[in-house]
All heavy atoms as atom14 arrays in JSON, in Angstrom:
{
  "sequence": "MKDKVLEILKNSQEPMQAGQIAKLLDADKIEVDKAMKALAKEGAIVSPIRCKWTIA",
  "atom14_mask": [
    [1, 1, 1, 1, 1, 1, 1, 1, 0, 0, 0, 0, 0, 0],
    [1, 1, 1, 1, 1, 1, 1, 1, 1, 0, 0, 0, 0, 0],
    [1, 1, 1, 1, 1, 1, 1, 1, 0, 0, 0, 0, 0, 0],
    [1, 1, 1, 1, 1, 1, 1, 1, 1, 0, 0, 0, 0, 0],
    [1, 1, 1, 1, 1, 1, 1, 0, 0, 0, 0, 0, 0, 0],
    [1, 1, 1, 1, 1, 1, 1, 1, 0, 0, 0, 0, 0, 0],
    [1, 1, 1, 1, 1, 1, 1, 1, 1, 0, 0, 0, 0, 0],
    [1, 1, 1, 1, 1, 1, 1, 1, 0, 0, 0, 0, 0, 0],
    [1, 1, 1, 1, 1, 1, 1, 1, 0, 0, 0, 0, 0, 0],
    [1, 1, 1, 1, 1, 1, 1, 1, 1, 0, 0, 0, 0, 0],
    [1, 1, 1, 1, 1, 1, 1, 1, 0, 0, 0, 0, 0, 0],
    [1, 1, 1, 1, 1, 1, 0, 0, 0, 0, 0, 0, 0, 0],
    [1, 1, 1, 1, 1, 1, 1, 1, 1, 0, 0, 0, 0, 0],
    [1, 1, 1, 1, 1, 1, 1, 1, 1, 0, 0, 0, 0, 0],
    [1, 1, 1, 1, 1, 1, 1, 0, 0, 0, 0, 0, 0, 0],
    [1, 1, 1, 1, 1, 1, 1, 1, 0, 0, 0, 0, 0, 0],
    [1, 1, 1, 1, 1, 1, 1, 1, 1, 0, 0, 0, 0, 0],
    [1, 1, 1, 1, 1, 0, 0, 0, 0, 0, 0, 0, 0, 0],
    [1, 1, 1, 1, 0, 0, 0, 0, 0, 0, 0, 0, 0, 0],
    [1, 1, 1, 1, 1, 1, 1, 1, 1, 0, 0, 0, 0, 0],
    [1, 1, 1, 1, 1, 1, 1, 1, 0, 0, 0, 0, 0, 0],
    [1, 1, 1, 1, 1, 0, 0, 0, 0, 0, 0, 0, 0, 0],
    [1, 1, 1, 1, 1, 1, 1, 1, 1, 0, 0, 0, 0, 0],
    [1, 1, 1, 1, 1, 1, 1, 1, 0, 0, 0, 0, 0, 0],
    [1, 1, 1, 1, 1, 1, 1, 1, 0, 0, 0, 0, 0, 0],
    [1, 1, 1, 1, 1, 1, 1, 1, 0, 0, 0, 0, 0, 0],
    [1, 1, 1, 1, 1, 0, 0, 0, 0, 0, 0, 0, 0, 0],
    [1, 1, 1, 1, 1, 1, 1, 1, 0, 0, 0, 0, 0, 0],
    [1, 1, 1, 1, 1, 1, 1, 1, 1, 0, 0, 0, 0, 0],
    [1, 1, 1, 1, 1, 1, 1, 1, 0, 0, 0, 0, 0, 0],
    [1, 1, 1, 1, 1, 1, 1, 1, 1, 0, 0, 0, 0, 0],
    [1, 1, 1, 1, 1, 1, 1, 0, 0, 0, 0, 0, 0, 0],
    [1, 1, 1, 1, 1, 1, 1, 1, 0, 0, 0, 0, 0, 0],
    [1, 1, 1, 1, 1, 1, 1, 1, 1, 0, 0, 0, 0, 0],
    [1, 1, 1, 1, 1, 0, 0, 0, 0, 0, 0, 0, 0, 0],
    [1, 1, 1, 1, 1, 1, 1, 1, 0, 0, 0, 0, 0, 0],
    [1, 1, 1, 1, 1, 1, 1, 1, 1, 0, 0, 0, 0, 0],
    [1, 1, 1, 1, 1, 0, 0, 0, 0, 0, 0, 0, 0, 0],
    [1, 1, 1, 1, 1, 1, 1, 1, 0, 0, 0, 0, 0, 0],
    [1, 1, 1, 1, 1, 0, 0, 0, 0, 0, 0, 0, 0, 0],
    [1, 1, 1, 1, 1, 1, 1, 1, 1, 0, 0, 0, 0, 0],
    [1, 1, 1, 1, 1, 1, 1, 1, 1, 0, 0, 0, 0, 0],
    [1, 1, 1, 1, 0, 0, 0, 0, 0, 0, 0, 0, 0, 0],
    [1, 1, 1, 1, 1, 0, 0, 0, 0, 0, 0, 0, 0, 0],
    [1, 1, 1, 1, 1, 1, 1, 1, 0, 0, 0, 0, 0, 0],
    [1, 1, 1, 1, 1, 1, 1, 0, 0, 0, 0, 0, 0, 0],
    [1, 1, 1, 1, 1, 1, 0, 0, 0, 0, 0, 0, 0, 0],
    [1, 1, 1, 1, 1, 1, 1, 0, 0, 0, 0, 0, 0, 0],
    [1, 1, 1, 1, 1, 1, 1, 1, 0, 0, 0, 0, 0, 0],
    [1, 1, 1, 1, 1, 1, 1, 1, 1, 1, 1, 0, 0, 0],
    [1, 1, 1, 1, 1, 1, 0, 0, 0, 0, 0, 0, 0, 0],
    [1, 1, 1, 1, 1, 1, 1, 1, 1, 0, 0, 0, 0, 0],
    [1, 1, 1, 1, 1, 1, 1, 1, 1, 1, 1, 1, 1, 1],
    [1, 1, 1, 1, 1, 1, 1, 0, 0, 0, 0, 0, 0, 0],
    [1, 1, 1, 1, 1, 1, 1, 1, 0, 0, 0, 0, 0, 0],
    [1, 1, 1, 1, 1, 0, 0, 0, 0, 0, 0, 0, 0, 0]
  ],
  "atom14_positions": [
    [[7.82, 6.37, -4.5], [6.41, 6.11, -4.0], [6.38, 4.82, -3.35], [5.7, 4.62, -2.33], [5.5, 6.15, -5.22], [4.04, 5.99, -4.9], [3.37, 7.13, -3.7], [3.04, 8.56, -4.67], [0.0, 0.0, 0.0], [0.0, 0.0, 0.0], [0.0, 0.0, 0.0], [0.0, 0.0, 0.0], [0.0, 0.0, 0.0], [0.0, 0.0, 0.0]],
    [[7.1, 3.76, -3.91], [7.02, 2.39, -3.25], [7.51, 2.49, -1.81], [6.96, 1.9, -0.95], [7.82, 1.4, -4.1], [7.18, 1.15, -5.38], [7.82, -0.13, -6.09], [9.3, -0.22, -6.13], [9.74, -1.33, -6.92], [0.0, 0.0, 0.0], [0.0, 0.0, 0.0], [0.0, 0.0, 0.0], [0.0, 0.0, 0.0], [0.0, 0.0, 0.0]],
    [[8.57, 3.24, -1.62], [9.14, 3.34, -0.23], [8.19, 4.04, 0.7], [8.05, 3.66, 1.86], [10.43, 4.16, -0.27], [11.57, 3.43, -0.87], [11.55, 2.2, -0.92], [12.52, 4.09, -1.43], [0.0, 0.0, 0.0], [0.0, 0.0, 0.0], [0.0, 0.0, 0.0], [0.0, 0.0, 0.0], [0.0, 0.0, 0.0], [0.0, 0.0, 0.0]],
    [[7.46, 5.02, 0.18], [6.43, 5.76, 0.99], [5.29, 4.83, 1.45], [4.86, 4.8, 2.52], [5.92, 7.03, 0.25], [6.94, 8.12, 0.16], [6.4, 9.28, -0.68], [7.42, 10.26, -0.94], [6.87, 11.35, -1.75], [0.0, 0.0, 0.0], [0.0, 0.0, 0.0], [0.0, 0.0, 0.0], [0.0, 0.0, 0.0], [0.0, 0.0, 0.0]],
    [[4.83, 4.03, 0.41], [3.76, 3.06, 0.69], [4.2, 2.04, 1.68], [3.46, 1.71, 2.65], [3.35, 2.41, -0.65], [2.39, 1.25, -0.35], [2.65, 3.43, -1.56], [0.0, 0.0, 0.0], [0.0, 0.0, 0.0], [0.0, 0.0, 0.0], [0.0, 0.0, 0.0], [0.0, 0.0, 0.0], [0.0, 0.0, 0.0], [0.0, 0.0, 0.0]],
    [[5.39, 1.49, 1.54], [5.92, 0.52, 2.46], [6.01, 1.14, 3.91], [5.66, 0.45, 4.87], [7.33, 0.05, 2.11], [7.33, -1.04, 1.0], [8.76, -1.37, 0.7], [6.64, -2.29, 1.54], [0.0, 0.0, 0.0], [0.0, 0.0, 0.0], [0.0, 0.0, 0.0], [0.0, 0.0, 0.0], [0.0, 0.0, 0.0], [0.0, 0.0, 0.0]],
    [[6.46, 2.3, 4.03], [6.56, 3.04, 5.32], [5.18, 3.13, 5.98], [5.09, 2.85, 7.19], [7.25, 4.37, 5.15], [7.58, 5.05, 6.46], [8.62, 4.28, 7.26], [9.53, 3.62, 6.65], [8.61, 4.35, 8.51], [0.0, 0.0, 0.0], [0.0, 0.0, 0.0], [0.0, 0.0, 0.0], [0.0, 0.0, 0.0], [0.0, 0.0, 0.0]],
    [[4.18, 3.53, 5.26], [2.85, 3.62, 5.75], [2.31, 2.31, 6.28], [1.8, 2.2, 7.35], [1.93, 4.2, 4.67], [2.31, 5.6, 4.36], [0.41, 4.11, 5.17], [1.37, 6.75, 4.77], [0.0, 0.0, 0.0], [0.0, 0.0, 0.0], [0.0, 0.0, 0.0], [0.0, 0.0, 0.0], [0.0, 0.0, 0.0], [0.0, 0.0, 0.0]],
    [[2.57, 1.28, 5.42], [2.02, -0.06, 5.82], [2.8, -0.64, 6.99], [2.22, -1.26, 7.81], [2.14, -1.03, 4.63], [1.15, -0.72, 3.52], [1.43, -1.68, 2.31], [-0.34, -0.92, 3.97], [0.0, 0.0, 0.0], [0.0, 0.0, 0.0], [0.0, 0.0, 0.0], [0.0, 0.0, 0.0], [0.0, 0.0, 0.0], [0.0, 0.0, 0.0]],
    [[4.09, -0.35, 7.08], [4.89, -0.81, 8.26], [4.36, -0.21, 9.58], [4.38, -0.82, 10.62], [6.37, -0.43, 8.15], [7.06, -1.35, 7.21], [8.49, -0.83, 7.01], [9.23, -1.68, 5.95], [10.64, -1.22, 5.69], [0.0, 0.0, 0.0], [0.0, 0.0, 0.0], [0.0, 0.0, 0.0], [0.0, 0.0, 0.0], [0.0, 0.0, 0.0]],
    [[3.95, 1.02, 9.48], [3.39, 1.75, 10.66], [1.98, 1.51, 10.99], [1.52, 2.0, 12.02], [3.74, 3.31, 10.53], [5.26, 3.54, 10.52], [5.99, 2.88, 11.23], [5.6, 4.48, 9.74], [0.0, 0.0, 0.0], [0.0, 0.0, 0.0], [0.0, 0.0, 0.0], [0.0, 0.0, 0.0], [0.0, 0.0, 0.0], [0.0, 0.0, 0.0]],
    [[1.34, 0.83, 10.11], [-0.1, 0.65, 10.3], [-0.38, -0.64, 11.09], [0.27, -1.67, 10.97], [-0.75, 0.47, 8.93], [-2.16, 0.15, 9.08], [0.0, 0.0, 0.0], [0.0, 0.0, 0.0], [0.0, 0.0, 0.0], [0.0, 0.0, 0.0], [0.0, 0.0, 0.0], [0.0, 0.0, 0.0], [0.0, 0.0, 0.0], [0.0, 0.0, 0.0]],
    [[-1.37, -0.52, 11.99], [-1.79, -1.72, 12.81], [-2.69, -2.66, 12.07], [-2.79, -3.83, 12.38], [-2.57, -1.18, 14.05], [-1.75, -0.3, 14.98], [-0.5, -1.01, 15.55], [-0.58, -2.16, 15.9], [0.59, -0.3, 15.62], [0.0, 0.0, 0.0], [0.0, 0.0, 0.0], [0.0, 0.0, 0.0], [0.0, 0.0, 0.0], [0.0, 0.0, 0.0]],
    [[-3.31, -2.17, 10.95], [-4.26, -2.97, 10.21], [-3.99, -2.88, 8.74], [-3.36, -1.89, 8.27], [-5.74, -2.39, 10.51], [-6.21, -2.51, 11.86], [-7.55, -1.89, 12.04], [-8.16, -1.41, 11.05], [-8.03, -1.87, 13.17], [0.0, 0.0, 0.0], [0.0, 0.0, 0.0], [0.0, 0.0, 0.0], [0.0, 0.0, 0.0], [0.0, 0.0, 0.0]],
    [[-4.41, -3.78, 7.93], [-4.33, -3.75, 6.46], [-5.04, -2.49, 6.0], [-6.04, -2.11, 6.56], [-5.06, -4.99, 5.91], [-4.92, -5.95, 7.12], [-5.02, -5.1, 8.34], [0.0, 0.0, 0.0], [0.0, 0.0, 0.0], [0.0, 0.0, 0.0], [0.0, 0.0, 0.0], [0.0, 0.0, 0.0], [0.0, 0.0, 0.0], [0.0, 0.0, 0.0]],
    [[-4.5, -1.85, 4.9], [-5.07, -0.63, 4.39], [-5.36, -0.69, 2.89], [-4.79, -1.48, 2.21], [-4.09, 0.5, 4.65], [-3.67, 0.82, 6.01], [-2.6, 2.22, 6.23], [-3.72, 3.56, 5.86], [0.0, 0.0, 0.0], [0.0, 0.0, 0.0], [0.0, 0.0, 0.0], [0.0, 0.0, 0.0], [0.0, 0.0, 0.0], [0.0, 0.0, 0.0]],
    [[-6.36, 0.12, 2.51], [-6.71, 0.23, 1.09], [-5.87, 1.25, 0.38], [-5.3, 2.25, 1.12], [-8.12, 0.64, 0.99], [-9.15, -0.4, 1.5], [-10.54, 0.11, 1.4], [-10.8, 1.28, 1.71], [-11.49, -0.78, 1.05], [0.0, 0.0, 0.0], [0.0, 0.0, 0.0], [0.0, 0.0, 0.0], [0.0, 0.0, 0.0], [0.0, 0.0, 0.0]],
    [[-5.66, 1.22, -0.86], [-4.9, 2.19, -1.65], [-5.44, 3.57, -1.47], [-4.61, 4.5, -1.34], [-4.85, 1.8, -3.12], [0.0, 0.0, 0.0], [0.0, 0.0, 0.0], [0.0, 0.0, 0.0], [0.0, 0.0, 0.0], [0.0, 0.0, 0.0], [0.0, 0.0, 0.0], [0.0, 0.0, 0.0], [0.0, 0.0, 0.0], [0.0, 0.0, 0.0]],
    [[-6.71, 3.75, -1.37], [-7.34, 5.06, -1.26], [-6.91, 5.7, 0.15], [-6.66, 6.86, 0.16], [0.0, 0.0, 0.0], [0.0, 0.0, 0.0], [0.0, 0.0, 0.0], [0.0, 0.0, 0.0], [0.0, 0.0, 0.0], [0.0, 0.0, 0.0], [0.0, 0.0, 0.0], [0.0, 0.0, 0.0], [0.0, 0.0, 0.0], [0.0, 0.0, 0.0]],
    [[-6.83, 4.88, 1.14], [-6.46, 5.37, 2.46], [-4.96, 5.81, 2.39], [-4.65, 6.81, 2.99], [-6.55, 4.27, 3.54], [-7.99, 3.84, 3.84], [-8.02, 2.58, 4.72], [-7.45, 1.57, 4.41], [-8.7, 2.77, 5.87], [0.0, 0.0, 0.0], [0.0, 0.0, 0.0], [0.0, 0.0, 0.0], [0.0, 0.0, 0.0], [0.0, 0.0, 0.0]],
    [[-4.1, 5.03, 1.81], [-2.68, 5.36, 1.7], [-2.55, 6.56, 0.9], [-1.72, 7.5, 1.3], [-1.97, 4.16, 1.11], [-2.0, 2.99, 2.09], [-0.49, 4.59, 0.85], [-1.54, 1.7, 1.53], [0.0, 0.0, 0.0], [0.0, 0.0, 0.0], [0.0, 0.0, 0.0], [0.0, 0.0, 0.0], [0.0, 0.0, 0.0], [0.0, 0.0, 0.0]],
    [[-3.23, 6.71, -0.25], [-3.12, 7.91, -1.07], [-3.55, 9.16, -0.23], [-2.88, 10.27, -0.35], [-4.05, 7.78, -2.32], [0.0, 0.0, 0.0], [0.0, 0.0, 0.0], [0.0, 0.0, 0.0], [0.0, 0.0, 0.0], [0.0, 0.0, 0.0], [0.0, 0.0, 0.0], [0.0, 0.0, 0.0], [0.0, 0.0, 0.0], [0.0, 0.0, 0.0]],
    [[-4.58, 9.06, 0.53], [-5.02, 10.24, 1.32], [-3.93, 10.56, 2.36], [-3.64, 11.82, 2.54], [-6.35, 9.88, 2.09], [-6.92, 11.07, 2.72], [-8.24, 10.67, 3.49], [-9.36, 10.88, 2.5], [-10.74, 10.61, 3.2], [0.0, 0.0, 0.0], [0.0, 0.0, 0.0], [0.0, 0.0, 0.0], [0.0, 0.0, 0.0], [0.0, 0.0, 0.0]],
    [[-3.35, 9.64, 2.98], [-2.28, 9.95, 3.96], [-1.08, 10.55, 3.33], [-0.38, 11.38, 3.94], [-1.82, 8.61, 4.7], [-2.86, 8.1, 5.68], [-2.32, 6.79, 6.27], [-2.98, 9.06, 6.9], [0.0, 0.0, 0.0], [0.0, 0.0, 0.0], [0.0, 0.0, 0.0], [0.0, 0.0, 0.0], [0.0, 0.0, 0.0], [0.0, 0.0, 0.0]],
    [[-0.75, 10.07, 2.15], [0.41, 10.66, 1.37], [0.11, 11.89, 0.63], [1.03, 12.6, 0.05], [0.96, 9.58, 0.38], [1.56, 8.37, 1.02], [1.88, 7.34, -0.05], [2.81, 8.76, 1.79], [0.0, 0.0, 0.0], [0.0, 0.0, 0.0], [0.0, 0.0, 0.0], [0.0, 0.0, 0.0], [0.0, 0.0, 0.0], [0.0, 0.0, 0.0]],
    [[-1.18, 12.27, 0.55], [-1.67, 13.38, -0.26], [-1.14, 13.19, -1.71], [-0.62, 14.05, -2.34], [-1.15, 14.77, 0.31], [-1.89, 15.91, -0.29], [-3.09, 15.73, -0.72], [-1.34, 17.05, -0.43], [0.0, 0.0, 0.0], [0.0, 0.0, 0.0], [0.0, 0.0, 0.0], [0.0, 0.0, 0.0], [0.0, 0.0, 0.0], [0.0, 0.0, 0.0]],
    [[-1.35, 11.98, -2.2], [-0.9, 11.57, -3.55], [-2.14, 11.07, -4.39], [-3.17, 10.79, -3.84], [0.13, 10.5, -3.4], [0.0, 0.0, 0.0], [0.0, 0.0, 0.0], [0.0, 0.0, 0.0], [0.0, 0.0, 0.0], [0.0, 0.0, 0.0], [0.0, 0.0, 0.0], [0.0, 0.0, 0.0], [0.0, 0.0, 0.0], [0.0, 0.0, 0.0]],
    [[-1.88, 10.9, -5.62], [-2.9, 10.44, -6.57], [-3.05, 8.94, -6.34], [-2.1, 8.18, -6.28], [-2.44, 10.75, -7.99], [-3.5, 10.34, -9.01], [-4.72, 10.52, -8.76], [-3.09, 9.84, -10.08], [0.0, 0.0, 0.0], [0.0, 0.0, 0.0], [0.0, 0.0, 0.0], [0.0, 0.0, 0.0], [0.0, 0.0, 0.0], [0.0, 0.0, 0.0]],
    [[-4.26, 8.46, -6.25], [-4.6, 7.13, -5.92], [-3.98, 6.13, -7.09], [-3.51, 5.07, -6.8], [-6.07, 6.82, -5.82], [-6.43, 5.31, -5.42], [-7.92, 5.17, -5.32], [-8.32, 3.83, -4.98], [-8.07, 2.86, -6.06], [0.0, 0.0, 0.0], [0.0, 0.0, 0.0], [0.0, 0.0, 0.0], [0.0, 0.0, 0.0], [0.0, 0.0, 0.0]],
    [[-3.97, 6.65, -8.24], [-3.48, 5.82, -9.47], [-2.03, 5.62, -9.21], [-1.53, 4.44, -9.45], [-3.77, 6.53, -10.74], [-5.26, 6.54, -11.0], [-3.04, 5.82, -11.9], [-5.68, 7.45, -12.23], [0.0, 0.0, 0.0], [0.0, 0.0, 0.0], [0.0, 0.0, 0.0], [0.0, 0.0, 0.0], [0.0, 0.0, 0.0], [0.0, 0.0, 0.0]],
    [[-1.22, 6.55, -8.76], [0.21, 6.36, -8.55], [0.43, 5.43, -7.33], [1.29, 4.56, -7.38], [0.79, 7.72, -8.15], [0.92, 8.67, -9.29], [1.65, 8.18, -10.55], [2.75, 7.52, -10.32], [1.12, 8.27, -11.65], [0.0, 0.0, 0.0], [0.0, 0.0, 0.0], [0.0, 0.0, 0.0], [0.0, 0.0, 0.0], [0.0, 0.0, 0.0]],
    [[-0.41, 5.51, -6.33], [-0.25, 4.53, -5.1], [-0.65, 3.16, -5.64], [0.06, 2.1, -5.3], [-1.26, 4.99, -3.99], [-1.33, 3.93, -2.95], [-0.83, 6.34, -3.48], [0.0, 0.0, 0.0], [0.0, 0.0, 0.0], [0.0, 0.0, 0.0], [0.0, 0.0, 0.0], [0.0, 0.0, 0.0], [0.0, 0.0, 0.0], [0.0, 0.0, 0.0]],
    [[-1.69, 3.05, -6.52], [-2.07, 1.67, -7.06], [-0.88, 1.12, -7.83], [-0.62, -0.15, -7.64], [-3.28, 1.78, -7.99], [-4.61, 1.77, -7.22], [-4.64, 1.24, -6.08], [-5.55, 2.32, -7.82], [0.0, 0.0, 0.0], [0.0, 0.0, 0.0], [0.0, 0.0, 0.0], [0.0, 0.0, 0.0], [0.0, 0.0, 0.0], [0.0, 0.0, 0.0]],
    [[-0.23, 1.89, -8.61], [0.91, 1.4, -9.46], [2.05, 0.86, -8.5], [2.58, -0.19, -8.72], [1.49, 2.5, -10.33], [0.59, 2.78, -11.52], [1.23, 3.84, -12.37], [0.32, 4.29, -13.5], [0.94, 5.39, -14.27], [0.0, 0.0, 0.0], [0.0, 0.0, 0.0], [0.0, 0.0, 0.0], [0.0, 0.0, 0.0], [0.0, 0.0, 0.0]],
    [[2.3, 1.7, -7.47], [3.4, 1.32, -6.54], [3.03, 0.02, -5.8], [3.86, -0.84, -5.61], [3.6, 2.4, -5.54], [0.0, 0.0, 0.0], [0.0, 0.0, 0.0], [0.0, 0.0, 0.0], [0.0, 0.0, 0.0], [0.0, 0.0, 0.0], [0.0, 0.0, 0.0], [0.0, 0.0, 0.0], [0.0, 0.0, 0.0], [0.0, 0.0, 0.0]],
    [[1.67, -0.12, -5.42], [1.24, -1.34, -4.71], [1.29, -2.52, -5.6], [1.65, -3.6, -5.14], [-0.06, -1.04, -4.11], [-0.03, -0.03, -2.99], [-1.63, 0.36, -2.28], [-1.84, -1.05, -1.21], [0.0, 0.0, 0.0], [0.0, 0.0, 0.0], [0.0, 0.0, 0.0], [0.0, 0.0, 0.0], [0.0, 0.0, 0.0], [0.0, 0.0, 0.0]],
    [[0.96, -2.37, -6.79], [1.04, -3.52, -7.74], [2.46, -4.04, -7.88], [2.73, -5.24, -7.91], [0.48, -3.16, -9.12], [-1.03, -3.13, -9.16], [-1.59, -2.78, -10.52], [-3.08, -2.63, -10.45], [-3.69, -2.23, -11.73], [0.0, 0.0, 0.0], [0.0, 0.0, 0.0], [0.0, 0.0, 0.0], [0.0, 0.0, 0.0], [0.0, 0.0, 0.0]],
    [[3.4, -3.12, -7.99], [4.78, -3.44, -8.1], [5.23, -4.16, -6.81], [6.01, -5.12, -6.95], [5.66, -2.18, -8.4], [0.0, 0.0, 0.0], [0.0, 0.0, 0.0], [0.0, 0.0, 0.0], [0.0, 0.0, 0.0], [0.0, 0.0, 0.0], [0.0, 0.0, 0.0], [0.0, 0.0, 0.0], [0.0, 0.0, 0.0], [0.0, 0.0, 0.0]],
    [[4.88, -3.63, -5.67], [5.29, -4.2, -4.4], [4.69, -5.61, -4.19], [5.37, -6.47, -3.72], [4.84, -3.29, -3.23], [5.61, -1.98, -3.1], [4.87, -1.05, -2.1], [7.05, -2.25, -2.59], [0.0, 0.0, 0.0], [0.0, 0.0, 0.0], [0.0, 0.0, 0.0], [0.0, 0.0, 0.0], [0.0, 0.0, 0.0], [0.0, 0.0, 0.0]],
    [[3.45, -5.83, -4.66], [2.8, -7.07, -4.58], [3.54, -8.09, -5.49], [3.77, -9.26, -5.12], [1.34, -7.0, -4.96], [0.0, 0.0, 0.0], [0.0, 0.0, 0.0], [0.0, 0.0, 0.0], [0.0, 0.0, 0.0], [0.0, 0.0, 0.0], [0.0, 0.0, 0.0], [0.0, 0.0, 0.0], [0.0, 0.0, 0.0], [0.0, 0.0, 0.0]],
    [[3.95, -7.66, -6.67], [4.64, -8.48, -7.63], [5.99, -8.91, -7.01], [6.43, -10.02, -7.21], [4.83, -7.72, -8.95], [5.25, -8.64, -10.08], [5.16, -7.9, -11.38], [5.37, -8.81, -12.52], [5.3, -8.17, -13.83], [0.0, 0.0, 0.0], [0.0, 0.0, 0.0], [0.0, 0.0, 0.0], [0.0, 0.0, 0.0], [0.0, 0.0, 0.0]],
    [[6.6, -8.05, -6.27], [7.91, -8.27, -5.6], [7.74, -9.14, -4.34], [8.73, -9.69, -3.82], [8.61, -6.96, -5.24], [9.02, -6.11, -6.41], [9.4, -4.7, -5.95], [9.54, -4.4, -4.8], [9.55, -3.81, -6.84], [0.0, 0.0, 0.0], [0.0, 0.0, 0.0], [0.0, 0.0, 0.0], [0.0, 0.0, 0.0], [0.0, 0.0, 0.0]],
    [[6.58, -9.27, -3.88], [6.27, -10.04, -2.71], [6.51, -9.28, -1.46], [6.53, -9.85, -0.29], [0.0, 0.0, 0.0], [0.0, 0.0, 0.0], [0.0, 0.0, 0.0], [0.0, 0.0, 0.0], [0.0, 0.0, 0.0], [0.0, 0.0, 0.0], [0.0, 0.0, 0.0], [0.0, 0.0, 0.0], [0.0, 0.0, 0.0], [0.0, 0.0, 0.0]],
    [[6.57, -7.96, -1.54], [6.84, -7.1, -0.35], [5.53, -6.83, 0.44], [5.56, -6.64, 1.64], [7.38, -5.74, -0.78], [0.0, 0.0, 0.0], [0.0, 0.0, 0.0], [0.0, 0.0, 0.0], [0.0, 0.0, 0.0], [0.0, 0.0, 0.0], [0.0, 0.0, 0.0], [0.0, 0.0, 0.0], [0.0, 0.0, 0.0], [0.0, 0.0, 0.0]],
    [[4.39, -6.95, -0.23], [3.06, -6.73, 0.43], [2.14, -7.8, 0.07], [2.29, -8.39, -1.05], [2.5, -5.31, 0.16], [2.18, -5.09, -1.33], [3.33, -4.22, 0.66], [1.38, -3.86, -1.66], [0.0, 0.0, 0.0], [0.0, 0.0, 0.0], [0.0, 0.0, 0.0], [0.0, 0.0, 0.0], [0.0, 0.0, 0.0], [0.0, 0.0, 0.0]],
    [[1.2, -8.11, 0.86], [0.2, -9.14, 0.61], [-1.18, -8.57, 0.93], [-1.3, -7.59, 1.71], [0.42, -10.46, 1.47], [1.65, -11.12, 1.0], [0.46, -10.14, 2.96], [0.0, 0.0, 0.0], [0.0, 0.0, 0.0], [0.0, 0.0, 0.0], [0.0, 0.0, 0.0], [0.0, 0.0, 0.0], [0.0, 0.0, 0.0], [0.0, 0.0, 0.0]],
    [[-2.27, -9.25, 0.44], [-3.62, -8.85, 0.67], [-4.31, -9.92, 1.47], [-4.9, -10.82, 0.92], [-4.29, -8.57, -0.68], [-5.66, -8.16, -0.44], [0.0, 0.0, 0.0], [0.0, 0.0, 0.0], [0.0, 0.0, 0.0], [0.0, 0.0, 0.0], [0.0, 0.0, 0.0], [0.0, 0.0, 0.0], [0.0, 0.0, 0.0], [0.0, 0.0, 0.0]],
    [[-4.35, -9.74, 2.82], [-5.09, -10.74, 3.71], [-6.55, -10.63, 3.6], [-7.32, -11.54, 3.88], [-4.55, -10.51, 5.03], [-4.22, -9.05, 5.06], [-3.75, -8.77, 3.67], [0.0, 0.0, 0.0], [0.0, 0.0, 0.0], [0.0, 0.0, 0.0], [0.0, 0.0, 0.0], [0.0, 0.0, 0.0], [0.0, 0.0, 0.0], [0.0, 0.0, 0.0]],
    [[-7.01, -9.43, 3.23], [-8.45, -9.16, 3.12], [-8.62, -8.52, 1.81], [-7.8, -7.69, 1.37], [-8.92, -8.15, 4.21], [-8.58, -8.71, 5.58], [-10.33, -7.8, 4.07], [-8.78, -7.69, 6.66], [0.0, 0.0, 0.0], [0.0, 0.0, 0.0], [0.0, 0.0, 0.0], [0.0, 0.0, 0.0], [0.0, 0.0, 0.0], [0.0, 0.0, 0.0]],
    [[-9.73, -8.81, 1.13], [-9.91, -8.3, -0.23], [-9.76, -6.73, -0.27], [-10.4, -6.05, 0.53], [-11.31, -8.67, -0.72], [-11.6, -8.25, -2.1], [-12.86, -8.9, -2.66], [-13.12, -8.41, -3.99], [-14.12, -7.63, -4.33], [-14.93, -7.14, -3.43], [-14.23, -7.25, -5.59], [0.0, 0.0, 0.0], [0.0, 0.0, 0.0], [0.0, 0.0, 0.0]],
    [[-8.95, -6.29, -1.17], [-8.71, -4.81, -1.42], [-7.95, -4.11, -0.22], [-7.85, -2.89, -0.23], [-10.0, -4.02, -1.67], [-10.85, -4.63, -3.14], [0.0, 0.0, 0.0], [0.0, 0.0, 0.0], [0.0, 0.0, 0.0], [0.0, 0.0, 0.0], [0.0, 0.0, 0.0], [0.0, 0.0, 0.0], [0.0, 0.0, 0.0], [0.0, 0.0, 0.0]],
    [[-7.4, -4.86, 0.72], [-6.6, -4.29, 1.69], [-5.24, -4.96, 1.8], [-5.13, -6.17, 1.54], [-7.33, -4.44, 3.16], [-8.59, -3.67, 3.16], [-9.04, -3.45, 4.64], [-10.27, -2.57, 4.66], [-10.58, -2.17, 5.97], [0.0, 0.0, 0.0], [0.0, 0.0, 0.0], [0.0, 0.0, 0.0], [0.0, 0.0, 0.0], [0.0, 0.0, 0.0]],
    [[-4.21, -4.14, 2.06], [-2.85, -4.63, 2.0], [-2.08, -4.45, 3.24], [-2.35, -3.51, 4.03], [-2.18, -3.96, 0.86], [-2.77, -4.23, -0.48], [-3.9, -3.61, -1.01], [-2.43, -5.2, -1.31], [-4.21, -4.16, -2.22], [-3.36, -5.22, -2.48], [-1.49, -6.26, -1.38], [-3.27, -6.06, -3.54], [-1.38, -7.09, -2.42], [-2.22, -6.98, -3.52]],
    [[-1.04, -5.3, 3.43], [-0.19, -5.18, 4.6], [1.18, -5.74, 4.21], [1.37, -6.33, 3.1], [-0.76, -5.98, 5.77], [0.03, -5.63, 6.93], [-0.68, -7.48, 5.57], [0.0, 0.0, 0.0], [0.0, 0.0, 0.0], [0.0, 0.0, 0.0], [0.0, 0.0, 0.0], [0.0, 0.0, 0.0], [0.0, 0.0, 0.0], [0.0, 0.0, 0.0]],
    [[2.15, -5.51, 5.09], [3.52, -6.01, 4.78], [3.56, -7.48, 4.77], [2.85, -8.11, 5.62], [4.49, -5.47, 5.89], [4.61, -3.93, 5.86], [5.87, -6.09, 5.8], [5.18, -3.38, 4.66], [0.0, 0.0, 0.0], [0.0, 0.0, 0.0], [0.0, 0.0, 0.0], [0.0, 0.0, 0.0], [0.0, 0.0, 0.0], [0.0, 0.0, 0.0]],
    [[4.3, -8.09, 3.9], [4.42, -9.56, 3.78], [5.15, -10.11, 4.93], [6.06, -9.45, 5.56], [5.06, -9.93, 2.44], [0.0, 0.0, 0.0], [0.0, 0.0, 0.0], [0.0, 0.0, 0.0], [0.0, 0.0, 0.0], [0.0, 0.0, 0.0], [0.0, 0.0, 0.0], [0.0, 0.0, 0.0], [0.0, 0.0, 0.0], [0.0, 0.0, 0.0]]
  ]
}
C-alpha cells in the first residue's frame, strides 16, 4: 500500500488528501491513512497544507 500511495503522490501535480488517494486506489481510507502515517514517519512524504500530502 505504501508503494501505491507513493506512486500516486509522485504523479500528482498538487498535494492530496488521504480520501482522494483512497478513491483513486479503490481502497479503504483507513488502510491509506496507515500507509501515509508510516511514510510520514519515514520522512518520505510531507504535509505542506493541512491534511494534504506530497512527496518529501
